[in-house]
N, CA, C, O and the ligand as a Tripos MOL2 file, in Angstrom:
@<TRIPOS>MOLECULE
protein
  273   271    69     0     0
PROTEIN
NO_CHARGES

@<TRIPOS>ATOM
      1 N         -11.1840  -28.7190   -2.1980 N.3       1 MET1
      2 CA        -10.0280  -29.6020   -2.1660 C.3       1 MET1
      3 C          -9.6330  -29.8090   -3.5810 C.2       1 MET1
      4 O         -10.4250  -30.1140   -4.4730 O.2       1 MET1
      5 N          -8.2690  -29.6110   -3.7400 N.am      2 ASP2
      6 CA         -7.7160  -29.9000   -4.9750 C.3       2 ASP2
      7 C          -6.9840  -31.2130   -5.0710 C.2       2 ASP2
      8 O          -6.6230  -31.6940   -3.9970 O.2       2 ASP2
      9 N          -6.7210  -31.8290   -6.1010 N.am      3 SER3
     10 CA         -5.9410  -33.0840   -6.1680 C.3       3 SER3
     11 C          -5.2760  -33.2170   -7.4440 C.2       3 SER3
     12 O          -5.7090  -32.6630   -8.4540 O.2       3 SER3
     13 N          -4.1140  -34.0210   -7.4290 N.am      4 LYS4
     14 CA         -3.4330  -34.1940   -8.6590 C.3       4 LYS4
     15 C          -2.6460  -35.5290   -8.6380 C.2       4 LYS4
     16 O          -2.0230  -35.8900   -7.6400 O.2       4 LYS4
     17 N          -2.7000  -36.1870   -9.6960 N.am      5 THR5
     18 CA         -2.1440  -37.5240   -9.7280 C.3       5 THR5
     19 C          -1.0360  -37.1970  -10.9170 C.2       5 THR5
     20 O          -1.3090  -36.6180  -11.9690 O.2       5 THR5
     21 N           0.0980  -37.6230  -10.5810 N.am      6 PHE6
     22 CA          1.4380  -37.3660  -11.3650 C.3       6 PHE6
     23 C           2.4350  -38.6260  -11.2260 C.2       6 PHE6
     24 O           2.2910  -39.4780  -10.3490 O.2       6 PHE6
     25 N           3.3250  -38.6460  -12.0610 N.am      7 LYS7
     26 CA          4.2860  -39.6150  -12.0910 C.3       7 LYS7
     27 C           5.5850  -39.0210  -11.4510 C.2       7 LYS7
     28 O           5.8630  -37.8310  -11.5950 O.2       7 LYS7
     29 N           6.3100  -39.8170  -10.7980 N.am      8 VAL8
     30 CA          7.6800  -39.6360  -10.0660 C.3       8 VAL8
     31 C           8.6300  -40.6570  -10.4670 C.2       8 VAL8
     32 O           8.6930  -41.6950   -9.8090 O.2       8 VAL8
     33 N           9.3820  -40.4730  -11.4850 N.am      9 PRO9
     34 CA         10.2770  -41.4270  -12.1320 C.3       9 PRO9
     35 C          11.3690  -41.9650  -11.0640 C.2       9 PRO9
     36 O          11.8030  -43.1120  -11.1730 O.2       9 PRO9
     37 N          11.7570  -41.1830  -10.1260 N.am     10 ASN10
     38 CA         12.7790  -41.4640   -9.1100 C.3      10 ASN10
     39 C          12.2530  -42.4910   -8.1010 C.2      10 ASN10
     40 O          13.0770  -42.9020   -7.2840 O.2      10 ASN10
     41 N          10.8790  -43.0130   -8.0310 N.am     11 ILE11
     42 CA         10.4950  -43.9950   -7.1170 C.3      11 ILE11
     43 C          11.0550  -45.2950   -7.7070 C.2      11 ILE11
     44 O          10.8130  -45.7470   -8.8260 O.2      11 ILE11
     45 N          11.8410  -45.8130   -6.7670 N.am     12 THR12
     46 CA         12.3450  -47.2650   -7.0270 C.3      12 THR12
     47 C          12.1700  -48.1740   -5.9630 C.2      12 THR12
     48 O          12.6160  -49.2990   -6.1880 O.2      12 THR12
     49 N          11.6090  -47.9810   -4.7990 N.am     13 CYS13
     50 CA         11.3610  -48.9600   -3.8630 C.3      13 CYS13
     51 C          10.3390  -48.5610   -2.8210 C.2      13 CYS13
     52 O           9.8940  -47.4160   -2.8930 O.2      13 CYS13
     53 N           9.9340  -49.3210   -1.9120 N.am     14 GLY14
     54 CA          9.0110  -48.8680   -0.8190 C.3      14 GLY14
     55 C           9.5770  -47.8960    0.0730 C.2      14 GLY14
     56 O           8.7910  -47.2730    0.7870 O.2      14 GLY14
     57 N          10.9280  -47.6370    0.1630 N.am     15 HIS15
     58 CA         11.5050  -46.5760    0.9690 C.3      15 HIS15
     59 C          11.0730  -45.2470    0.4630 C.2      15 HIS15
     60 O          10.6010  -44.3510    1.1630 O.2      15 HIS15
     61 N          11.3050  -45.1970   -0.9740 N.am     16 CYS16
     62 CA         10.9350  -43.8730   -1.6580 C.3      16 CYS16
     63 C           9.4450  -43.5580   -1.4560 C.2      16 CYS16
     64 O           9.1020  -42.3830   -1.3270 O.2      16 CYS16
     65 N           8.5220  -44.5800   -1.4210 N.am     17 VAL17
     66 CA          7.0740  -44.2330   -1.2230 C.3      17 VAL17
     67 C           7.0160  -43.7970    0.0550 C.2      17 VAL17
     68 O           6.3150  -42.8120    0.2870 O.2      17 VAL17
     69 N           7.6790  -44.3880    1.0410 N.am     18 MET18
     70 CA          7.4500  -43.7700    2.4680 C.3      18 MET18
     71 C           7.8820  -42.4050    2.6740 C.2      18 MET18
     72 O           7.1880  -41.5610    3.2410 O.2      18 MET18
     73 N           9.2600  -42.1600    2.1180 N.am     19 THR19
     74 CA          9.7650  -40.7790    2.2050 C.3      19 THR19
     75 C           8.7640  -39.8100    1.5120 C.2      19 THR19
     76 O           8.4630  -38.7750    2.1060 O.2      19 THR19
     77 N           8.3050  -40.0440    0.4620 N.am     20 ILE20
     78 CA          7.3580  -38.9710   -0.2870 C.3      20 ILE20
     79 C           6.1180  -38.9060    0.5520 C.2      20 ILE20
     80 O           5.7210  -37.7620    0.7740 O.2      20 ILE20
     81 N           5.3530  -39.9900    1.1170 N.am     21 GLU21
     82 CA          4.1650  -39.7200    1.6810 C.3      21 GLU21
     83 C           4.4260  -39.0310    3.0300 C.2      21 GLU21
     84 O           3.5500  -38.3020    3.4960 O.2      21 GLU21
     85 N           5.8040  -39.2620    3.8030 N.am     22 ARG22
     86 CA          5.8150  -38.5910    5.1040 C.3      22 ARG22
     87 C           6.0540  -37.1960    4.6200 C.2      22 ARG22
     88 O           5.3140  -36.3000    5.0260 O.2      22 ARG22
     89 N           6.9810  -36.9510    3.8250 N.am     23 GLU23
     90 CA          7.4370  -35.5550    3.6500 C.3      23 GLU23
     91 C           6.1560  -34.5720    3.1720 C.2      23 GLU23
     92 O           5.7480  -33.5470    3.7170 O.2      23 GLU23
     93 N           5.7080  -35.1890    2.0630 N.am     24 VAL24
     94 CA          4.5260  -34.2660    1.5130 C.3      24 VAL24
     95 C           3.3040  -34.0660    2.5670 C.2      24 VAL24
     96 O           2.6370  -33.0360    2.6660 O.2      24 VAL24
     97 N           3.1580  -35.1240    3.2530 N.am     25 SER25
     98 CA          1.8260  -35.0390    4.0610 C.3      25 SER25
     99 C           2.3240  -33.9760    5.2970 C.2      25 SER25
    100 O           1.4710  -33.4240    5.9920 O.2      25 SER25
    101 N           3.5850  -33.7680    5.4820 N.am     26 GLU26
    102 CA          3.8250  -32.6930    6.4800 C.3      26 GLU26
    103 C           3.5240  -31.2220    6.1120 C.2      26 GLU26
    104 O           3.5490  -30.3110    6.9390 O.2      26 GLU26
    105 N           3.2310  -31.0630    4.7640 N.am     27 LEU27
    106 CA          3.0280  -29.6460    4.3420 C.3      27 LEU27
    107 C           1.6860  -29.1490    4.8950 C.2      27 LEU27
    108 O           0.7490  -29.9420    4.8020 O.2      27 LEU27
    109 N           1.4480  -27.9330    5.4660 N.am     28 ASP28
    110 CA          0.2450  -27.5820    5.8940 C.3      28 ASP28
    111 C          -0.8020  -27.5680    4.7280 C.2      28 ASP28
    112 O          -0.6240  -27.0340    3.6330 O.2      28 ASP28
    113 N          -1.8830  -28.2190    5.1240 N.am     29 GLY29
    114 CA         -3.0310  -28.2200    4.1430 C.3      29 GLY29
    115 C          -3.2560  -29.4560    3.2220 C.2      29 GLY29
    116 O          -4.3270  -29.7140    2.6730 O.2      29 GLY29
    117 N          -2.0830  -30.2070    3.1180 N.am     30 VAL30
    118 CA         -2.1810  -31.4640    2.5070 C.3      30 VAL30
    119 C          -3.0100  -32.4770    3.2380 C.2      30 VAL30
    120 O          -2.7780  -32.8170    4.3980 O.2      30 VAL30
    121 N          -3.9810  -32.9380    2.5030 N.am     31 LYS31
    122 CA         -5.0380  -34.0490    3.2060 C.3      31 LYS31
    123 C          -4.4220  -35.3980    2.9810 C.2      31 LYS31
    124 O          -4.2950  -36.1840    3.9190 O.2      31 LYS31
    125 N          -4.0520  -35.6730    1.8140 N.am     32 SER32
    126 CA         -3.7390  -37.1180    1.6820 C.3      32 SER32
    127 C          -2.6960  -37.3120    0.6090 C.2      32 SER32
    128 O          -2.6950  -36.6150   -0.4050 O.2      32 SER32
    129 N          -1.8340  -38.2320    0.8280 N.am     33 VAL33
    130 CA         -0.7450  -38.4390   -0.1200 C.3      33 VAL33
    131 C          -0.6740  -40.1180   -0.3750 C.2      33 VAL33
    132 O          -0.4190  -40.9080    0.5340 O.2      33 VAL33
    133 N          -0.8910  -40.4340   -1.4910 N.am     34 LYS34
    134 CA         -0.6790  -41.9430   -1.7480 C.3      34 LYS34
    135 C           0.2660  -42.0930   -2.9870 C.2      34 LYS34
    136 O           0.0300  -41.5650   -4.0740 O.2      34 LYS34
    137 N           1.3610  -42.8690   -2.7120 N.am     35 ALA35
    138 CA          2.4200  -43.1590   -3.5640 C.3      35 ALA35
    139 C           2.1570  -44.7060   -4.0990 C.2      35 ALA35
    140 O           1.7370  -45.5850   -3.3470 O.2      35 ALA35
    141 N           2.3990  -44.8770   -5.2120 N.am     36 LYS36
    142 CA          2.4420  -46.3390   -5.5670 C.3      36 LYS36
    143 C           3.8520  -46.8190   -6.2720 C.2      36 LYS36
    144 O           4.2800  -46.2680   -7.2860 O.2      36 LYS36
    145 N           4.4770  -47.8350   -5.6610 N.am     37 GLU37
    146 CA          5.8000  -48.1900   -6.1170 C.3      37 GLU37
    147 C           5.8350  -48.7350   -7.6090 C.2      37 GLU37
    148 O           6.6620  -48.3440   -8.4330 O.2      37 GLU37
    149 N           4.8940  -49.6370   -7.8590 N.am     38 ALA38
    150 CA          4.7510  -50.3500   -9.0850 C.3      38 ALA38
    151 C           4.8120  -49.5270  -10.3380 C.2      38 ALA38
    152 O           5.5180  -49.8220  -11.3020 O.2      38 ALA38
    153 N           4.0000  -48.4370  -10.2650 N.am     39 ASP39
    154 CA          3.8140  -47.6370  -11.5010 C.3      39 ASP39
    155 C           4.4820  -46.1750  -11.2030 C.2      39 ASP39
    156 O           4.4840  -45.3000  -12.0680 O.2      39 ASP39
    157 N           4.9600  -46.0150  -10.1060 N.am     40 LYS40
    158 CA          5.5650  -44.8040   -9.7430 C.3      40 LYS40
    159 C           4.6170  -43.4560   -9.8680 C.2      40 LYS40
    160 O           4.9820  -42.3840  -10.3510 O.2      40 LYS40
    161 N           3.4270  -43.7320   -9.3680 N.am     41 ILE41
    162 CA          2.4160  -42.5990   -9.4880 C.3      41 ILE41
    163 C           2.0520  -42.2290   -8.0590 C.2      41 ILE41
    164 O           1.9710  -42.9910   -7.0960 O.2      41 ILE41
    165 N           1.8370  -40.8550   -8.1020 N.am     42 VAL42
    166 CA          1.5630  -40.2920   -6.7270 C.3      42 VAL42
    167 C           0.2890  -39.4530   -6.8730 C.2      42 VAL42
    168 O           0.1040  -38.6920   -7.8230 O.2      42 VAL42
    169 N          -0.5840  -39.6440   -5.8610 N.am     43 THR43
    170 CA         -1.8850  -38.7580   -5.7850 C.3      43 THR43
    171 C          -1.8570  -37.9100   -4.5010 C.2      43 THR43
    172 O          -1.7120  -38.4190   -3.3900 O.2      43 THR43
    173 N          -2.0000  -36.6140   -4.7100 N.am     44 VAL44
    174 CA         -2.0800  -35.8150   -3.3880 C.3      44 VAL44
    175 C          -3.3240  -35.0790   -3.5220 C.2      44 VAL44
    176 O          -3.7780  -34.7270   -4.6110 O.2      44 VAL44
    177 N          -3.8300  -34.8680   -2.4750 N.am     45 GLU45
    178 CA         -5.1570  -34.0190   -2.1470 C.3      45 GLU45
    179 C          -4.8730  -33.0150   -1.1650 C.2      45 GLU45
    180 O          -4.3990  -33.3340   -0.0740 O.2      45 GLU45
    181 N          -5.1300  -31.8030   -1.4730 N.am     46 TRP46
    182 CA         -4.7600  -30.6580   -0.5380 C.3      46 TRP46
    183 C          -5.9220  -29.5180   -0.4600 C.2      46 TRP46
    184 O          -6.8330  -29.4410   -1.2840 O.2      46 TRP46
    185 N          -5.7810  -28.7750    0.4860 N.am     47 ASP47
    186 CA         -6.6620  -27.5640    0.6730 C.3      47 ASP47
    187 C          -5.6540  -26.3160    1.0520 C.2      47 ASP47
    188 O          -4.5690  -26.5910    1.5630 O.2      47 ASP47
    189 N          -5.9780  -25.0780    0.8260 N.am     48 ALA48
    190 CA         -5.2000  -23.9920    1.1830 C.3      48 ALA48
    191 C          -4.8120  -24.1720    2.7870 C.2      48 ALA48
    192 O          -5.6350  -24.6110    3.5900 O.2      48 ALA48
    193 N          -3.5400  -23.8040    3.1430 N.am     49 PRO49
    194 CA         -2.6350  -22.9640    2.3220 C.3      49 PRO49
    195 C          -1.7070  -23.7300    1.2380 C.2      49 PRO49
    196 O          -0.9290  -23.0880    0.5330 O.2      49 PRO49
    197 N          -1.8250  -25.0590    1.1490 N.am     50 ALA50
    198 CA         -1.0500  -25.7640    0.3070 C.3      50 ALA50
    199 C          -1.4860  -25.4890   -1.1350 C.2      50 ALA50
    200 O          -2.6500  -25.2650   -1.4660 O.2      50 ALA50
    201 N          -0.4760  -25.5260   -1.9250 N.am     51 ASN51
    202 CA         -0.8280  -25.3310   -3.5430 C.3      51 ASN51
    203 C           0.1380  -26.3380   -4.2530 C.2      51 ASN51
    204 O           1.0020  -27.0170   -3.6980 O.2      51 ASN51
    205 N          -0.1400  -26.3110   -5.4470 N.am     52 TRP52
    206 CA          0.6820  -27.2620   -6.4330 C.3      52 TRP52
    207 C           2.1240  -26.7070   -6.3860 C.2      52 TRP52
    208 O           3.0470  -27.4970   -6.1840 O.2      52 TRP52
    209 N           2.3430  -25.5250   -6.5420 N.am     53 ALA53
    210 CA          3.7940  -25.0490   -6.6750 C.3      53 ALA53
    211 C           4.5170  -25.3410   -5.4120 C.2      53 ALA53
    212 O           5.7210  -25.5960   -5.4600 O.2      53 ALA53
    213 N           3.9030  -25.3230   -4.3360 N.am     54 GLY54
    214 CA          4.8270  -25.6660   -3.1430 C.3      54 GLY54
    215 C           4.9160  -27.0580   -3.0050 C.2      54 GLY54
    216 O           5.9320  -27.4820   -2.4540 O.2      54 GLY54
    217 N           3.9600  -27.9680   -3.4360 N.am     55 ILE55
    218 CA          4.0460  -29.3220   -3.4160 C.3      55 ILE55
    219 C           5.2710  -29.8130   -4.3720 C.2      55 ILE55
    220 O           6.1330  -30.6210   -4.0270 O.2      55 ILE55
    221 N           5.1890  -29.2120   -5.5600 N.am     56 ALA56
    222 CA          6.0720  -29.5370   -6.6760 C.3      56 ALA56
    223 C           7.5020  -29.1750   -6.0540 C.2      56 ALA56
    224 O           8.4080  -30.0100   -6.0430 O.2      56 ALA56
    225 N           7.6440  -27.9670   -5.5720 N.am     57 ALA57
    226 CA          9.0330  -27.5170   -5.0310 C.3      57 ALA57
    227 C           9.4530  -28.4380   -3.9180 C.2      57 ALA57
    228 O          10.6460  -28.7420   -3.9240 O.2      57 ALA57
    229 N           8.7560  -28.9020   -3.0370 N.am     58 LEU58
    230 CA          9.1770  -29.8820   -2.0670 C.3      58 LEU58
    231 C           9.5500  -31.1400   -2.7030 C.2      58 LEU58
    232 O          10.5760  -31.6820   -2.2930 O.2      58 LEU58
    233 N           8.9140  -31.6660   -3.5950 N.am     59 LEU59
    234 CA          9.1940  -32.8870   -4.1470 C.3      59 LEU59
    235 C          10.6390  -32.8120   -4.8720 C.2      59 LEU59
    236 O          11.4130  -33.7700   -4.8750 O.2      59 LEU59
    237 N          10.9220  -31.5550   -5.4930 N.am     60 GLU60
    238 CA         12.2200  -31.3420   -6.0540 C.3      60 GLU60
    239 C          13.2670  -31.2130   -5.1360 C.2      60 GLU60
    240 O          14.4260  -31.5190   -5.4190 O.2      60 GLU60
    241 N          12.9020  -30.7560   -4.0030 N.am     61 GLU61
    242 CA         13.8790  -30.6150   -3.0340 C.3      61 GLU61
    243 C          14.2310  -32.0750   -2.2590 C.2      61 GLU61
    244 O          15.3430  -32.3470   -1.8060 O.2      61 GLU61
    245 N          13.2790  -32.7850   -2.2140 N.am     62 ILE62
    246 CA         13.7960  -34.2080   -1.4890 C.3      62 ILE62
    247 C          14.2630  -35.1450   -2.7950 C.2      62 ILE62
    248 O          14.4690  -36.3460   -2.6220 O.2      62 ILE62
    249 N          14.4010  -34.5950   -3.9640 N.am     63 ASP63
    250 CA         14.8620  -35.4130   -5.0290 C.3      63 ASP63
    251 C          13.8980  -36.4120   -5.6130 C.2      63 ASP63
    252 O          14.2390  -37.4730   -6.1350 O.2      63 ASP63
    253 N          12.7450  -36.0050   -5.4880 N.am     64 TYR64
    254 CA         11.7070  -36.8420   -6.1740 C.3      64 TYR64
    255 C          10.7380  -35.9100   -6.9070 C.2      64 TYR64
    256 O           9.5540  -35.7610   -6.6050 O.2      64 TYR64
    257 N          11.3680  -35.3210   -7.8790 N.am     65 PRO65
    258 CA         10.5970  -34.3030   -8.7660 C.3      65 PRO65
    259 C           9.3710  -34.9920   -9.4930 C.2      65 PRO65
    260 O           9.4650  -36.1650   -9.8550 O.2      65 PRO65
    261 N           8.3440  -34.3350   -9.6810 N.am     66 ALA66
    262 CA          7.2730  -34.8550  -10.4180 C.3      66 ALA66
    263 C           7.6290  -34.5910  -11.7840 C.2      66 ALA66
    264 O           8.3270  -33.6210  -12.0780 O.2      66 ALA66
    265 N           7.1050  -35.5520  -12.7900 N.am     67 GLU67
    266 CA          7.4180  -35.5090  -14.0710 C.3      67 GLU67
    267 C           6.4170  -34.5070  -14.6870 C.2      67 GLU67
    268 O           5.2110  -34.5980  -14.4620 O.2      67 GLU67
    269 N           7.0040  -33.4610  -15.5440 N.am     68 ALA68
    270 CA          6.0320  -32.4430  -16.1060 C.3      68 ALA68
    271 C           5.1620  -33.1640  -17.0670 C.2      68 ALA68
    272 O           4.2750  -32.5600  -17.6700 O.2      68 ALA68
    273 CU         13.5470  -46.1940   -2.6580 Cu       69 CU69
@<TRIPOS>BOND
     1     1     2 1
     2     2     3 1
     3     3     4 2
     4     3     5 am
     5     5     6 1
     6     6     7 1
     7     7     8 2
     8     7     9 am
     9     9    10 1
    10    10    11 1
    11    11    12 2
    12    11    13 am
    13    13    14 1
    14    14    15 1
    15    15    16 2
    16    15    17 am
    17    17    18 1
    18    18    19 1
    19    19    20 2
    20    19    21 am
    21    21    22 1
    22    22    23 1
    23    23    24 2
    24    23    25 am
    25    25    26 1
    26    26    27 1
    27    27    28 2
    28    27    29 am
    29    29    30 1
    30    30    31 1
    31    31    32 2
    32    31    33 am
    33    33    34 1
    34    34    35 1
    35    35    36 2
    36    35    37 am
    37    37    38 1
    38    38    39 1
    39    39    40 2
    40    39    41 am
    41    41    42 1
    42    42    43 1
    43    43    44 2
    44    43    45 am
    45    45    46 1
    46    46    47 1
    47    47    48 2
    48    47    49 am
    49    49    50 1
    50    50    51 1
    51    51    52 2
    52    51    53 am
    53    53    54 1
    54    54    55 1
    55    55    56 2
    56    55    57 am
    57    57    58 1
    58    58    59 1
    59    59    60 2
    60    59    61 am
    61    61    62 1
    62    62    63 1
    63    63    64 2
    64    63    65 am
    65    65    66 1
    66    66    67 1
    67    67    68 2
    68    67    69 am
    69    69    70 1
    70    70    71 1
    71    71    72 2
    72    71    73 am
    73    73    74 1
    74    74    75 1
    75    75    76 2
    76    75    77 am
    77    77    78 1
    78    78    79 1
    79    79    80 2
    80    79    81 am
    81    81    82 1
    82    82    83 1
    83    83    84 2
    84    83    85 am
    85    85    86 1
    86    86    87 1
    87    87    88 2
    88    87    89 am
    89    89    90 1
    90    90    91 1
    91    91    92 2
    92    91    93 am
    93    93    94 1
    94    94    95 1
    95    95    96 2
    96    95    97 am
    97    97    98 1
    98    98    99 1
    99    99   100 2
   100    99   101 am
   101   101   102 1
   102   102   103 1
   103   103   104 2
   104   103   105 am
   105   105   106 1
   106   106   107 1
   107   107   108 2
   108   107   109 am
   109   109   110 1
   110   110   111 1
   111   111   112 2
   112   111   113 am
   113   113   114 1
   114   114   115 1
   115   115   116 2
   116   115   117 am
   117   117   118 1
   118   118   119 1
   119   119   120 2
   120   119   121 am
   121   121   122 1
   122   122   123 1
   123   123   124 2
   124   123   125 am
   125   125   126 1
   126   126   127 1
   127   127   128 2
   128   127   129 am
   129   129   130 1
   130   130   131 1
   131   131   132 2
   132   131   133 am
   133   133   134 1
   134   134   135 1
   135   135   136 2
   136   135   137 am
   137   137   138 1
   138   138   139 1
   139   139   140 2
   140   139   141 am
   141   141   142 1
   142   142   143 1
   143   143   144 2
   144   143   145 am
   145   145   146 1
   146   146   147 1
   147   147   148 2
   148   147   149 am
   149   149   150 1
   150   150   151 1
   151   151   152 2
   152   151   153 am
   153   153   154 1
   154   154   155 1
   155   155   156 2
   156   155   157 am
   157   157   158 1
   158   158   159 1
   159   159   160 2
   160   159   161 am
   161   161   162 1
   162   162   163 1
   163   163   164 2
   164   163   165 am
   165   165   166 1
   166   166   167 1
   167   167   168 2
   168   167   169 am
   169   169   170 1
   170   170   171 1
   171   171   172 2
   172   171   173 am
   173   173   174 1
   174   174   175 1
   175   175   176 2
   176   175   177 am
   177   177   178 1
   178   178   179 1
   179   179   180 2
   180   179   181 am
   181   181   182 1
   182   182   183 1
   183   183   184 2
   184   183   185 am
   185   185   186 1
   186   186   187 1
   187   187   188 2
   188   187   189 am
   189   189   190 1
   190   190   191 1
   191   191   192 2
   192   191   193 am
   193   193   194 1
   194   194   195 1
   195   195   196 2
   196   195   197 am
   197   197   198 1
   198   198   199 1
   199   199   200 2
   200   199   201 am
   201   201   202 1
   202   202   203 1
   203   203   204 2
   204   203   205 am
   205   205   206 1
   206   206   207 1
   207   207   208 2
   208   207   209 am
   209   209   210 1
   210   210   211 1
   211   211   212 2
   212   211   213 am
   213   213   214 1
   214   214   215 1
   215   215   216 2
   216   215   217 am
   217   217   218 1
   218   218   219 1
   219   219   220 2
   220   219   221 am
   221   221   222 1
   222   222   223 1
   223   223   224 2
   224   223   225 am
   225   225   226 1
   226   226   227 1
   227   227   228 2
   228   227   229 am
   229   229   230 1
   230   230   231 1
   231   231   232 2
   232   231   233 am
   233   233   234 1
   234   234   235 1
   235   235   236 2
   236   235   237 am
   237   237   238 1
   238   238   239 1
   239   239   240 2
   240   239   241 am
   241   241   242 1
   242   242   243 1
   243   243   244 2
   244   243   245 am
   245   245   246 1
   246   246   247 1
   247   247   248 2
   248   247   249 am
   249   249   250 1
   250   250   251 1
   251   251   252 2
   252   251   253 am
   253   253   254 1
   254   254   255 1
   255   255   256 2
   256   255   257 am
   257   257   258 1
   258   258   259 1
   259   259   260 2
   260   259   261 am
   261   261   262 1
   262   262   263 1
   263   263   264 2
   264   263   265 am
   265   265   266 1
   266   266   267 1
   267   267   268 2
   268   267   269 am
   269   269   270 1
   270   270   271 1
   271   271   272 2
@<TRIPOS>SUBSTRUCTURE
     1 MET1         2 RESIDUE 1 A MET
     2 ASP2         6 RESIDUE 1 A ASP
     3 SER3        10 RESIDUE 1 A SER
     4 LYS4        14 RESIDUE 1 A LYS
     5 THR5        18 RESIDUE 1 A THR
     6 PHE6        22 RESIDUE 1 A PHE
     7 LYS7        26 RESIDUE 1 A LYS
     8 VAL8        30 RESIDUE 1 A VAL
     9 PRO9        34 RESIDUE 1 A PRO
    10 ASN10       38 RESIDUE 1 A ASN
    11 ILE11       42 RESIDUE 1 A ILE
    12 THR12       46 RESIDUE 1 A THR
    13 CYS13       50 RESIDUE 1 A CYS
    14 GLY14       54 RESIDUE 1 A GLY
    15 HIS15       58 RESIDUE 1 A HIS
    16 CYS16       62 RESIDUE 1 A CYS
    17 VAL17       66 RESIDUE 1 A VAL
    18 MET18       70 RESIDUE 1 A MET
    19 THR19       74 RESIDUE 1 A THR
    20 ILE20       78 RESIDUE 1 A ILE
    21 GLU21       82 RESIDUE 1 A GLU
    22 ARG22       86 RESIDUE 1 A ARG
    23 GLU23       90 RESIDUE 1 A GLU
    24 VAL24       94 RESIDUE 1 A VAL
    25 SER25       98 RESIDUE 1 A SER
    26 GLU26      102 RESIDUE 1 A GLU
    27 LEU27      106 RESIDUE 1 A LEU
    28 ASP28      110 RESIDUE 1 A ASP
    29 GLY29      114 RESIDUE 1 A GLY
    30 VAL30      118 RESIDUE 1 A VAL
    31 LYS31      122 RESIDUE 1 A LYS
    32 SER32      126 RESIDUE 1 A SER
    33 VAL33      130 RESIDUE 1 A VAL
    34 LYS34      134 RESIDUE 1 A LYS
    35 ALA35      138 RESIDUE 1 A ALA
    36 LYS36      142 RESIDUE 1 A LYS
    37 GLU37      146 RESIDUE 1 A GLU
    38 ALA38      150 RESIDUE 1 A ALA
    39 ASP39      154 RESIDUE 1 A ASP
    40 LYS40      158 RESIDUE 1 A LYS
    41 ILE41      162 RESIDUE 1 A ILE
    42 VAL42      166 RESIDUE 1 A VAL
    43 THR43      170 RESIDUE 1 A THR
    44 VAL44      174 RESIDUE 1 A VAL
    45 GLU45      178 RESIDUE 1 A GLU
    46 TRP46      182 RESIDUE 1 A TRP
    47 ASP47      186 RESIDUE 1 A ASP
    48 ALA48      190 RESIDUE 1 A ALA
    49 PRO49      194 RESIDUE 1 A PRO
    50 ALA50      198 RESIDUE 1 A ALA
    51 ASN51      202 RESIDUE 1 A ASN
    52 TRP52      206 RESIDUE 1 A TRP
    53 ALA53      210 RESIDUE 1 A ALA
    54 GLY54      214 RESIDUE 1 A GLY
    55 ILE55      218 RESIDUE 1 A ILE
    56 ALA56      222 RESIDUE 1 A ALA
    57 ALA57      226 RESIDUE 1 A ALA
    58 LEU58      230 RESIDUE 1 A LEU
    59 LEU59      234 RESIDUE 1 A LEU
    60 GLU60      238 RESIDUE 1 A GLU
    61 GLU61      242 RESIDUE 1 A GLU
    62 ILE62      246 RESIDUE 1 A ILE
    63 ASP63      250 RESIDUE 1 A ASP
    64 TYR64      254 RESIDUE 1 A TYR
    65 PRO65      258 RESIDUE 1 A PRO
    66 ALA66      262 RESIDUE 1 A ALA
    67 GLU67      266 RESIDUE 1 A GLU
    68 ALA68      270 RESIDUE 1 A ALA
    69 CU69       273 GROUP 0 **** ****
């Protein structure tokens, strides 16, 4: 299992949190997604076939890019 914790500056409310958790958890292989509104931090855990490149691409696509 891989995991990553990163900042998503575009998080502004609970709706953003729900959107990110719903969209990212639909990726094949993603085990858990936890987003926190207060500090704009997201933690994702995944196994193959998911990978960080795919997760980062999805976040950009839904307009919540991870801060590099
Ligand atoms: Cu929002």
